Structures are given as C-alpha cells and as structure tokens.
N, C-alpha and C positions, 0 to 999 in steps of 0.2 A: 515499424514497417509491416509486421505480420498482424493484421487487424481483421479478425472474423466479424461477421455480421453480429450486431448487438441483439440479444434476446431479452424478452420480458422477464423481469425478476421481481421477487419479493424483496423490497429494500426497507431499511429502517431509518427512522429519524429518532433522535434522542428525546426522551420524555423525562422531564425533571419532576420528581416528587418531593416537595418541600414539606417537612414536618417541623413542629414547634419544639424547641429545646429549652431547657432551663439554662440560666447563666452558666458559663464554663465551670465555675468553682463548684457547682452542685450537680453538674450534668452527669447523667448516666451514660453508658456506652452508646455512641451514636448509632441510630438505626440505618437501614439500607438506604443508599442513594440520597442521604439527607443533605440538603443544601446547608452545609454547616455554617458558612460565613453569613449568609443572608438571615438565617434563623437566629444563630447564637449572638450575633453582634447587634441585632435589633434590640435584644434584651440587655446587652452589656456593651454599649458603645465604646467603653474604655478599652475593650479588648482588641480594637483595631487602631493602629498608629500609622503615621506617615512622616516623611521628611519635612513636610510643611503643607500649607494650603493657600489657595489664592485669597480666601477670606473666610470669615466665620461661618457663612452659609454653605460653604463647599468643603467642609471638614471630612476627614477619612470615614467617619461613621456613615456618611451619605452613600457610600459605595456598597454598603451591606445592609441597608434598611428595607429591602424588598420594594422600594418605591421606584418605578421605572423613570420617573421624572427628576428625582434628586440625583446629585452627582458629587463625587470628590473631584476637585480640581487642584492640582499641585501648584507649588510655586514655579516660576519660570526658570527651570533648570533641567538640563538633560539628565542629571544624575538623581532626580527625585525618585522616591520609593513609597510603596504602600505595603503594610504588613498586617496579617491577620493571625491571631492566636486562637487555635482550635480548641484549646482547653484540655486536650488529651492527645495522646499519640494515635495517629490515624494513618491508614493506608489510603493515599489520595488516588482516586480514579481519574479525575479530570478537573480542569479549571476553566471556567467560562468568563471571558472579559467582554463587557458590552461598552464599547467606546462611544464617547461624544465626538464632536467634530475635531477636537484637539487630541488626536490619537498618537500612539507611539510608533515611530518608524522602526526603531530598534529597541528591544527590551528583552529581559530575561525573567523567567519564572523560576523560583528557588524554594527549597524546602529545608527546614532545620529542626533538629530535635531539641535544641537548647536556646534558640534565638540568637546564637553567635556564629556557629559554624554552618555555612550554607552550601547546599548541593544544587547546582542548576539542573533542571529537567526539561526546559523548553527555551529555545533561543529564537527570537524573531529578528531577522535582519532586513526585511523588506515589507513591513507592515502596511496595511491599507485601511485600517480601522474597521468599523462595523462590529459584528459579533464574532469572537474567536473562541473556539473550544479546543483546548490542548489536552488530548488524552495522554495518560502516562504509560500505558501498556507498550512495550514489555519492560519498562524501567522499574526499578525498586524506588518508589517515592513514598517514604514513610516519615512522619514527623508531626510535631505539634504546631509549627509555624510555617506559613506560606507567604512568600513575598514577591511582589512585582517590583523589579529594579529597572528603571529607565536607563537607556544608553543614548538614544537620540530622539528628539521630538520631531514630529512631522510638520508642526506649525511653530510660530514664534511664541505661542502660549504654552502653559504648562500641560501636563498630561491630565486628561479628563475622562473619568469612568462613571457611567451610570450604575454599573454593578460589577462586583468581583465575587464570583460564586465558586466555592470549593466543594467537591463531591467526594465521598469516601466513607470509611467506617473503621471501627476497631477490629483487628483480626481476632478470631476466636482463639482463646488461650488453651493451654493444656487442661484437660478435664478428666476427673475420675468418675463423674456422673455423665449419663448419656446426653449428648448435645450435638448440634450441627457443627462438626469440626471444620467444615469448609468455608464458613462465613468470613468474607473479606480475606481469603487466602489466595496465594498465587494460582493462576490457572493458565493452561497452555492448550494450543491446538496446532494441527499441521497447517491448515489454511483457514482464513476467514474473509468475509466479504470486504470490509473496510474498517476504518478506525472506530466508527460508531457501533460496530458489531464484533468487537474483539472478545476473546475468551474471558477477559477480566469481568465481564458483565454476568457470567454464570455464578459468581460467588458474591455479588453485591447485595443479596437479600431481596431483590426486587422481582415481583411477578404480579401481573394483573389478575383480578379475581375471575375474569371471563376467559383467561388464557387466549385472548384474541387481540387485545389492544396492543398497538405498536409501542412497546416499552423496552427498557434496556434488556438486551439479549445477545447471545453469541449466535452468529449465522455463518455457516460454512459456505464455501463456494460450491458450484454445482458438480459434485462428485460423490459417489457412494462411499469411497474409501477415505472417510474423514473422522477425526476423533477430537475429543476435548477432555482434558485431564486436570485434576486438582492436587496440589501439594498440601498435605495436612501438617507438615512440619516435623513430624516424628512418627515412628511406628505406632499404629493405632489398631484397635479392635473395632471392626466395622460390622454392624448388623443390618443396616438398611440404607438404601440409596433412594432419594426422591428426585425424579426428573420432571421438571415442569416445562413441557414442550409448547412452543408456538405451533400453528397449524402445520408447518413443515416438519413433522416429526419422523423418527426412524420407524420403519415397519419392522426391521430386524436389526438387532444390535447386540453387543456384548458388554457386560460390566467386567472390568479387569482391575487387578491390584498389582502393585510393584513395590519392591524395596528400594530400587535404585533409579527409577524412571527409564529403564531400558528393557529389562526382562519382565514380561507381563504374564499373569495367571488369570484365566477366565473363571469367574465365580458365578456368573449368571448369563443366561441367554433365553429369550422367550421361546415357548414351545412352538411346535409346528402349527398347532391349532390357533395359538395367539397370533402368530405371524400371518396366517391366512385371514383371520378376522380383520387385522389392521390393514392388510393389503386390499381388502374388499371395500374399505371405507374411503370411497373416492367422491369428492365434491369439488365444486369450483372454488378457487381461492377466496372469493368473497363470502362464501357460505361456510367454509371450513373453520373449525376451531381447534385449539390445541388439546392436550390431555396431560394428566398427571400419572406417571408411572411410579408407584411405590414398590420398590424391589426389596422384599425381605429375604435376606440370604438364608438358605436352609441351615447353614453353619456359619457362625461369625468368621470373617476373614481378617487376616493380619496384613498390614502394609502401610506404607507412608503415602503412596500415590494411588489415586483411583481415577479410572477413565471410562468414558463411554466411547466405544468403537463402533461407528456406524457400518452396517452391512447392506442395508437397502433403504432407499428413500421413499417417502410417501408419494403417491401419484394423485394428480388433480385433473379435473376437466377444465380446460383453459382455452377456448370455451368448449362445451360438449359438441361433438363427440371426441374432439382431440384431447390427448392426454399429455400432461406436462409434469416434469419433476424439477424441484428446486434443490437447494442445499438443505442441511439440517439446521433447525432453529430452536434454541433452548434458552428459556428465560432464566432458569435457576437449576443448579446442580448441588443438592444437599447430601451430605455424607454424615450419617448418624452413628455414633458410637462413643468410645472413650479413648483417651490418649491425646495425640496431636501436640502442637506447639505454636504459639504466636510468633516464634522466631522464623517461620518459613519466609523466604525472600526470593524475589526474582534474581537470577544471576546477573552479574555485571555485563553490560554490553561490550563487545570487542573494542579494543583501542587501536591506535595506529600501529602499523607494522614497523619494527626497527630496521635499520640497515639502509644502504644506499641502493639506488636503482641501477640495474644492469640490463643490457639488451638480451632478451631471450628468444626473440623472433624478429627476422628482418628479411624483406624481399624488395629488391629494386628492379626486378623484371628485366634484367639485362640479358637473360638467356634467350635462345632462339625460340623457345616456346614456354608456356606456363609450366612452372615447377610443380608437378603433381604429387611430389612428396610433401609439399606444403599446402596445396590447395585441392579441393574437390570441386569439380564442375557440376553444378546442380541442374537437373533437367525436370521440366514439368511432366508429370505422369510417372516419374520414377522416384526421385528424392523428395518431391513435393507436389502438391496439387495446386489448383488455381486459388488465389487469395485476393481479397480487397477489390474485386471487380476489375482487375487489371486486364489489359487487352493482349499482352504478349504471352508467348510460350518461351520458356527458357530451354535452350538447346545446347548441345556440346558440339560446337563448330568453330572453326577459325574465323568464320564470318562474324561471329558474335563475341568470341573470347579469344584474344591473341595478345602476344607481346609485339611491340613495334617501336623502334628507336628508343629503347630503354624504358618503355612505359607499358603498363597493362592497358589494353583497350577493351571496353565493354561496348559493343555496337548494336544498334537497332536496325532491323531490316523489315521491309514491307513486301508481301506477295499475297494477293487476295486468295484466301482459302487454300493456301499451299501447305500448311503445316498441320499434321494430325498429332496430338499429344494427349495422353491421359483421357481418351474418349471424346475429346473436343477438337474442333477445327479452329485454327488461328490464322489471322491475317498478318500478324507481326511475330518476329522472333527477337530475342535479346539474350544478354549474358548475365549469369549470376555464378559467383564462386564463394566458397566458404572453407573454413578450416576444421569443420566437425570431423572428429576421429583423428585429425592430424595435429591440431592444437586446441585443446579445451583447457582453459586456465582460469584462475581466480585471482583477482586484483592486479593492478598495474596501470602504467601509462600506455595508452593505445593511440596511435597517431597515423595519419596518412596525408600525403600531399596530392591534391586532386585538381583537375580542371573539368568543369561540368558543362553539359549542353544547356542552352537557353531556348525556351519555347514552351508554350502552354502544354502541360500534361507530361513533360519529360520528368521522370522521377528517379534520379540516381540516389543511392543511399549507401552509407558506411555505418555499420551497426553491429551490435552484439546480441546474441540470443542465448537464453539458458539452455545448457546441454541436455536437460531433461525434458525439453518441450515435446518430444515424441512419446514420452511415457504417458499412457492414458490416465494414470492416476495423478498426473501433474498437469500437463498440457498448458496452453497459453490462456491467460496471462500469468498463471501461477509460476511459470518458468522464469519470468522476468525478461525484459527487453530493454536494451540501452541503445538509443538512436544517437550516434555521435554526429552525424550529418545527414539531413534530408533536404532535398531541393525539388520543387515541383515546377521548375521551368522559369521562375522569376529570376531576373539577372541580378537583383540588388540584395537578396536575402536568402538565408538558409535557416533551418530549425534544428533544435536538439530536443530530446524527450526521454522520459522513463515510463515504462508500462509495467504494471503489476496488479494484483488484486485490489480493487477499489480505485485504480487510477489508470485505466486502459482506454484504448481507442481514442475517441475525441476527448475523453476525460483524462488524458495523460498529464504528467507533470512536465511541462516543456517551456521553451523560450524561443523567440525569434531573434536573430542577429542581422543587422544591416551592415554591409561593408562600409568602412569609413573612406572618406576622400575619393569617392567615385569608383571604388573597387567593384568588381563584378564576378559572378559565379563562373564565367567562362575564362577567368584568369586562374593562375596557380595559387592555391591557398592550402594551408595546413590545418586540418581538423583533428581535434584530439579530445580525449577524456582521461582524467586521472580517477581511477576507480579504487577506492580504499574501503576498509571495513566501516568507516564512519561517514562516507558520503561520496558524491559524484561531482567532479569539477570539469566542466566542458569549456574548451577554448577554441577560438579561431585565430590563427596566426599569433598564438600566445596571449591573446586577449580573452579574459574571462567573460563568458556569455551566459552561463548558468551554473549555479552551485546549489545542490540539494543535499542537505544533511540527512543522515539516517534518522535521527531523533525527530526532526521536524516532519519528515515524510510519515513516520509511524504515528506521530502525535495528531496529525491533521488529515491524513489521506488513507493509509492502509498499511499492509504488511511489507516490510523490507524483504525482498526475495533475491537479493544480490550477494548472498554469502556462499554461493556455490558456483561451479564452473559455468562459463559462457564461451562462445566461439565467435570468430570474426566472420562477417558477411560483407561482400561488395556486390551491388547489383544495379541494373538499369531497368526500371519498370516503365510502362507506358500507360497513362491514364489510370483510372481507378478512384477509390474513395477520397484519398487525401487531395489530389489535384482537383477533383470535381467539387469538393467542398469549398474551394477558393474560386475556381474559374467558372463554375456553374454550367459547364458544357455537358450536354447530353447526347449530341449528335456530331459526327457520325459514330463516335465512340464515347463512352462515359469518361469525362474529364480530358478528352483528346479532340481538339477541333480539327477541321479540315486542313488548316494551314500547317499544323504539326504533322498530320498524316502525309501531306505533300513533302515536308522536309525529310521525313524518314524515307519516303520513296525515292527522293533524289540522292540519298546516301549522305553520310557525314554526321549523323546524330550519334554521338558517342561520349562516354565518360572516360577520361584518361587518369591513370593513377601512376604517379612517379615512383612512390615507395610506400611501404607499410611497415610500421615498427611496433613491437611490444616490449616494454621495459618493466621489470619486476624487482622486488626486493627479496633478499634472502639468498 
C-alpha cells in the first residue's frame, strides 16, 4: 500500500565469466565465478549423470557442453534427475537453468558433499520455464555434487534443459603465508538491492579491469548507513584491505574488525583531505568509473570479521546540474593477511516455530466507539504524509472512523476544498487506523472479516508494515510490507503482495484471487496471512491464494525483511497509483472517475470490518 514514486537507480545484471578448467581429477582450485559445470563437463562428460535420457542424442552431457542448441532430455518421468560432479568441494553462489519447452513445473535443487546425502537449497513449486537463476545467499550451500531433482513436469514429455550452470569457488583455507583470506568466504550486509547484488558477490573473486563494467557486485540500497562484512573463519592477522569499487563508491567510510560479529573496532578511516578529494569527484553516471582503495593498515589488526562501514555516498550529476546519490557498489572485498579457515559458514536459516497458535489480539468492534487502547487513528499531516497519489486526507472523525452495529466502518466523504491537512487542500476525507505502538509483533496468523465497496478507484486495504519504517536508516521498502488484502474497486477480485528491497511497488511479489461461484468483494469474506520464519501463506475464506517461501524469495528476488516486528493497518484510500494502473483514469482525479466521485458525494462508500484477529505461537 505504501508505494513512493520510483527513482532512477543503478541496477545490475549478472555477468557470467566462464573459464576453462582441466578435468575434475586434475583440476586446480576453481577460480572466481567459474562456470564449473559448463567448463568441467565439456572436458569430462562422464562427470555428469542422470536418471535417464530420451535418446542417445539428448544425454546428460548435453546440458553442460556450453552449446546453447544442444540439450539433455530426460525419460518421461516426474522423478527424473540430473547430477553434476564439481570435482572438488565448492561454495556454490548460484545455479542457472535454461529450460527447453519441456520444463519443470515443480523441482528441487540440491547439494551434497558425498553424492548420497542431499541438502535442498531451492524449491520451485510453480515453474514457468525460460531461464531461471537460483542464488544461494544467505544459505550455506557447499558441496561437490549439485542435483536437479524433478517433482512434476509441465508437459507430458520429460524434463529438457539446454544448460545447467553452477557458479562458485573453493573457500580460502587457513594460511600461514600472506593471502586473500576472504576469497569465497561468507559475506553479510545490512541491506542490498536485490538477489543479483547480494553481499556474496564481494568475495567471489570477480572484478572488471575497467571498474565500470556491470559485473558481479554487492550494491546497497540508497542509504549512507550501509555496511558489508566478511567472515574469515578464524582469528586472523590482517595487514591490508583491497576495495574494488564500482562508480558508486564511498566518499567516506571505516574499515572495522571484530571477534564476534557484534563489537567492532575501527582500524582505518580516510583523512579529511582524502574525503574532500573524493567528494569533489562528481561526474554523470555514464562517465563515472570505480576505484581501487588499497588500505594498508599502519599496524596489523587481529580479528575474524572485517567490514566496510559506509559513512557518505558519492554524488553524481544526473543530469547536470542536478545531483543524485545511489547506494554503495563494491565489486570485490579482499582481506590480506594470515590465519583464517575454510570452515567459515553461513548460519542456518530459522526454522518453523514450535507450539500451538493462541489468540493474542482480537477486536470485534462491539463497543460504542473505537477502542483506542488497541488502535491509533492515523491523520494526514500528523502521523503520515500523502502517498501514492491518493486523493483523500485521513482525518480523526466519526464521519470516517466509527463503530456501528458491531462492525468497524471506514467511510469516505466528499466536500470540494473543505479539508486542509499537512499543507495541502483535499476534496475527500477517509479513515485509516493502525496498531503501531499498541501492537507491534513478529510472526503469526493475521485475519479479518471484511465487506468492501465496489467502484473504480475505491482502494480498501488490510496490511502489515514494518515497525521501523519511520527510521531514516531503514525506511520503505527495507522495512517490509505485507498486503493481506487490497481491492481497487473491482467486484470479482482482490490482491495480495509482499514488498521489500528488490521487489517493491509494481515489482512486488503478489497474486490476484478471483472469488469462486459468483462471490463478490461487497460480500463478507475472511482475508488472512500466516506469517512464519520460513514464508508467507495468504488465504481468502481459508483457500490458499499465494504462498511465498523465504528461500525462494531470497534466491530469485531480494532480501527477506520479515524477521522483525510489523503492525496492523486498515484503511480506505481513494484513487492513486494502484487503481490508476488498472482503470487508466486521469480525470477528474488520478484513478478515480466521475462516477466514483458521485458515489462518494452521495454517501455510503465504506469498508466494513466485522473482526480482526492475531494468533501466535509460544
């Protein structure tokens, strides 16, 4: 629901650098971002195996021969599989599948150290074919073997792959001689743009010679207070840090070390003169290039973790004379010294919570007025500003927020030029309430029974917003947003969606649901989400309409930002970006046609809420 205007950003596409390897038996440690499957198995076709093949011309080696026209085609079985032997234990960064027309609807990608015991790291339950890249960050995916295991085919034929590419490398081991201890080691950051710019890319060994080409890199979101860190695996003696920046480099930053990944000691910061010189280097994004910062510490530092903490971002003319700033963008983070350990690993992702659900919040609105111990009435110009190009001002009035006959009523009203709020003049007023500071919570089943108005541009919503959204070091979409129900005036459908870094605004992860058997939005329905540490399950009248797992979200879209508190919101908006995107109305209001204006003026445009419930475990 909260969708600010989109801004121009520097974005990344993955660039694959394939190098030639010797056969696995004689292979040296794989180099950065090496396309292990395509290179290794062209040299040694016996290193890739499968459950079977359609015929001799479509054997398993055809999926790793770097020929875009050849393919592996399995036997006609849902349980068919393809396995690659990497020849050495590798930290896998990502796997790319290029499907032929006979693709997998449901399948699993798995890794194994011994070829017998398998760990799943990507599960697809609604495949559509094409080219699919499954990033592994922030999972620990280390092994010698990688397997595609089919669950359900999309066609009557077998599974058919043009290519099966595995990217990664061997983690730097403990060393008594000076080396880059960070190579292929776990890396972390507070926020990043999307899955293709995760922190995993700062230790993959990759950087373009010109420090300008769009190649594998970490890129933060647009905020100065961002960091990226590397786990060396054991206490190390560090003498130098090399930072290979893309054009969006830090003007000012700190190099810090830590023993526990919590308490940090600053060991370097550029001088005031250096900062001033970097600040003065302002070019257009098209002209700007990156830079290499070789930081030789005055005294070697001891620690297991090393991080770059950004303090100020570079400025660009975009175009002149306007100045723009993006996030930080770093191709590679090298840490030189002795010590370390290849045993460094990403921590396990959270599992499901134990216990049974119990009700921790409930309101059936049977009182004579809104229970303000549970709810906050939100006002435009006070608790929030205008958003999304909507036409209404939210006000605290029984005209717009009240209880009536055991229900909450959020009502819209029209009066030309009658309302001043937040420095603006509004023709419409409406109601919005939330539980911020009353109920901020993490995980649970959240549900409400609602009846909605039908008419172009009426935009009722039931949703959750990250409690840290107003923290300027976080803000939206890094706060996360969970839209349990949105309706933009159509009688036969509603939508659900998730918003976060890399999947916000029109690029959200969402679904539409159409009511079965002639059902309509202006009838009573129950809208719900089950929010767990492993995913989000949305339902309408107990029917599943969207399921998004944490691992699939992070593998393909961006950072999971739903492991902290959110709060409940109920509101009725009028017009704005989402309705206008569907109904294409621009007059008399954006997304709100005259017929809907007339309906508001006559009265009776309202969203009714029978009850709201939160259930949690523990």
